[in-house]
N, C-alpha and C positions, 0 to 999 in steps of 0.2 A: 277020877273024882276030883274036882275042882277046888282052888283051895279055899275060894271064897264064891258067894252068892252070883250067880250071874243072870244078866237080864234076858229074856225069851228073843232067839234070833229077829232079828231085824231092828231089837229098839236101839242101837248103839249106830245104826245106819240112818239115822232121822236127822236131819240138821234142824236143830233148835231155833225155834223162831226168836229173831232178834228185833225188840223193839227198837223204833225211832230214836236218835241222841239225844239228850235232853240239855246238856252243858255245852260250855266251851269257857276252858281254863283262862284267867286274865280278863275276864267280859264283865263290865260291872253289870252291864243289862241284859238278859236273855229274852229273844222272841223266839218261842218252841214254836216251830211250822211243820214239825214233821210226823204230825199223829192226826192230823185232820182232827183236832178237839175244835170245841167253838170259841169263836171269840167274847163272846157274849154271855157267858158262861151259865148257870143252871136257871130255872126259873128261882124268881125271888120268892113263890109258894114253895118250891119246894127246897129251898134251905130254912124256910119258918118249918115246914115240917120236919126236917131233922133237927134243928133247934127244941121243938117241943117231943122229941118223941122220947119216951119213958119207957122202964120196966126192962131195963139191959140184961137185966138177969133170967129174961123167960125168953124160950126158943119163941123164935118165929113161927106163924102159924105155915106148917109142911106144903101147903096147897094153894099159898099165895092167892086167896080167896079173892078180897078187896081188889088185887091188883089186877088181876083178870076179870075180875068186872067191870073195872074200870077201862081196859084196853078194850074190851067185849062192849062196853058205849059206847068208845069213841068209835071202833069201827064198823059196829053194826055185827058180831061177829056171838058165835056160839061159844061161852067162859068155858066151858067141857072140852073143850078143843083146842084152850090155849093153856101154853107149858111157859115156866118165866125159868129164867137160869144165869148162874152167874156171869154175866154178858152174854153174847150170841156165840161167843168163841164155845162156850161149854157146851150148849146145846148143839151146835156142829159136831163137837165132839161124841155127846151121845147119841145123836141120828146115825153117825158114821159105826159108833158101837153097836148099835144095836142092830144093823143092815149087813153089815159087811165083815168078812172073816178071811181067813186062811185061803187063797184059791182063788177071792175075786176082785173084781176090780172094780174101782172106783176113777171117774172121769171129769177133769176140770180143764180151763183153757190155759193156753201159751203164758199168758199174764196173769193167771187168777192168782188170787188172796193164799200166801202160804199155809196160811191154818188148813187149808182143805189135804196138800199133800202128805202135813202132820197126821190127822185126824185117819187118812187112809192105812198110812203106814203104822201108826200106834193101832188099829183095832187087826193089824196084819193082813191089809189087802197089798193091792199094786196099786201103784198111779199110773195114769194113763192121760197125758196130755195132748188136749186139740190144739191145732195151729189156729191163731188167729188170722184174721183179715184188716191189715190197716191197722194194728192194734183194737179192732171190735171182735165178739163173738162173732164165729163164724159158725149159722146150725148145722150146716152141710158137713164141716170136719168133724163136728161132737155125734152126728149121727154116726160118720163113718169108722168112727172109734168103739162103738157098740159093738158087745159081743154076748155070748151067751153067758158070759161068766160078768159081764156087768152088773153092778148093781145099785151104784147111787152117781147122778150127775149134779156137779155143784156148777150153780150158775149165778154170779155176782148180776147183777142187774140194778145200778151202776156196779161198774167193775173200780176194785181198787187194785193196782194204781195207777188207772190210764185214764177214767174219770169217765170212759164211752159205757153206753146204754145199745141196746136192741130193743125196738119196737114190741110192743105187747103181740102183735100177731106174729114177728119171728119167735117168741116164748110158746105161742099155742102150737107153733108149727113143729117146733122142737118136741115140745109133749107128745103131740098128736101119733109123732113118728118114733116113740120110745115104747121098747115092750112094756107092758103092763106090770113086770116083775120089777121094772130100775125104778126107784124112787129118782123123783128130780126135785133137788133142795133151793129154791130160789131165794138168794142171801140177800135182802133189801134192805142194809146197812144205811144207805145215803136215801133211800126213797122219797123223804121229806123232804129233801132238796130237788128234787128234778121237776122243772115247769117245760114238761111237752107234752103236748095233746096225745101223741100215738105211745105215751106209757102209763104202764099201771105195773104194779108191783106184782101183783099176784094173787090178791085175796081171792079174787074169782075165778081162778083155776085151782087153788085150793079147795073150796066151796064146792066145787062138781068133779073133783076127782077123787080116786083113791092111793095116787099114788106120785101126790107135791104136796110138798109141807113149803113154809115160808118163814125165813129168820128175819127179827127184827132188834135192834138195838137201842138203849137207852145214852150211850156214847157219844153217839156225835152232834144232832142238832137239843137234843134234851141236855146236855151238858150234863150228864151223870156217868164219866169213864171211870172216877174213883171209886165209885159206889159198886160197880162192874154188875151192871142188871139188865138182861135182855129177855126177848119172847120170842116164841115160835106159835103159829096155829096149824093144824093136821087133822086129817083124817082122824075118826074116833079111834080106829084100831093102829094107827101109826100112836097116838097118844097115849093111849094105853100102854103100849110097847116103852114109849122113853120112860113112862113114871114108876114103870116096875123096876129100872135099873139108875134113878139120877137116886142125889142124895136127898134124903128124907128131909134136912131143914138148907136145901141147898140157895138161897135166898135170904140176906137178913130182914129185920123188920126197920131198920130205918133205910134201906133201898128201897123196900115197899111204898111206905110212906111218902118217900122224894116221887117215887115214878108215877106215884098214883097225883102227887101236887102236878108235876112235872104235866102228864100228858094230857090235864085240863087246865091249864093254863094256854090257851089259844094265842095270846095276845102275844106271848113271850115267843110261841112259835112265830108266829106270821112276822114280828120284829127280828129275827134270825133269818128268817127267809127273805126279808125284804133288803137285809145287808149283805146276804151273800150274792142274790141278783146282782145288786149294785158291784161289790170289788170282785167279785169271778170275772166279770166282764172289762172291766177295769183295767184288772191286773191283765187278762189276753191281751189284749188292746197294745198297753206299754209295752209289755213284755215281748210281744213281736216286733215292735215298735224298732227294738235294738236287733235287729235281726236274728233273734230264737224265734225255733220253733216249737207253739204249744198245741199239744194232745186235746180237741175241743170235749171239752167234758161240762156234765149235768150236777157233778159234787158239790162238795167245800172244798176242792185242792185241783191244781193244774198237774200234770207230768211238761215240767220243760225237756228239751232236747239241746243237747248242748254238741260244738262243733269236737273233733276226733285230734286235731291239730293240736302240737306241745303249748301249752298254758293256757287254752281256752276250753279245754275237757270237766266234765261233769265233774269230775273228782277234783280238779284245780278249783273249779268254781265252789265246792261245795266247802273245802278249806276255807276260801275267801271269803264267805259269808259267816262262817264260823268264828271265823276271827274278829266280826262284825257284831258276832252273836243272835246273827240269824241262822234258826239252825233248822235245816231242810231235811227229806228223808232220801237218803241213798238208795237207788232200787237196781241195783245189779244182782240183788238174789233173785229178782223178778225177772233178771233177762234182760234186762235193760241198765245197763253200765253206762251209756251215753245219756244219761235222764235225772234231774231231781225232781221225786215231789213237793209240791209247793202247797202248805195247807193255806188257805185262805184266813187272813188273820184280823186284827180292827186296823183302823186308818193309821195310823202311828206304824205300825207293821210292815203293812202292805206298801208305804210310801218306803219305808227303808230300803226294802228288796228290790224295788225298782231302782232307787239310786244306788244301790250296790252292783246290782248288775249290769247297772250303765257302767260303775265306774270298773268293773271286771273285762267289762267287752271292750271297755276305750282305755284296758292296759294299766290301768292306774295301782298302784298299791294300795293293799288292806288296809 
């Protein structure tokens, strides 16, 4: 008998998720470019919705009815097939808990979002990694990993932290070749930023399939990361299963009010897209001009690759930038030890990053 309670087998083998750092000792002003947060902040209408929210003593609507209706109106969906959650992270975990158990396998790509592995292991399943090709999802590699034990496939499109995507035709090819008992989860956290004609987030596929769900978030382009708000759309039978295991009041009233206001503020969304289009291209061009490789991105972030030579590594660059108050994301945990992920910031932050990288590559002191 154990002298104290023990977690079930496998729990202590899970590597906890470590968020991007947000502090730099001894620096007067910080530019946090490590978590893909929007530099524009939330919609003013969302802020007003929070300021005027009343009745904190009452439980929120456990069904998130008005928020689901607002999302449905925005995308032309059936609100009964929408579920809201405490960020898309909660929804990814709920989906996995509902469909994966001991002995089951879940597939994700080589540099996919770390939460997929954690969710699969937390449910007692076995993570299966499909190799990528040139930092892009390889549909054939995923299909080659499918067995009779596979229960779920996670596809981040665009992917974090690489910023790459696959065209919708490839998503449909993946789905067409999956067994019907395998659940395909389309994680479209950055969909609003994508400006490619061959890209679709996956709403059509969810609407016409029995084994596809899509998750979205209010944490990125909507600027509501601190409120923890996300949503998913699924076939009716999957929505029914998730609703049976989610918390009864998993979304707060203020978060719902802000989410409704944010998704209806099309002008603010357009402004965020315009800002990202301009500075994503500018940062890519300027950083590549310094002799650094940048993975082409369709999100609101860039993956910047550094040489392996002493003094010029990603670790060296991270220390140099942090000393100047510029906080990027180390991505060694994603299997990318020679790269840093850079969030598109405001004009000041973007200019400072390029200037700092120029000094770093030129051998100047921080």
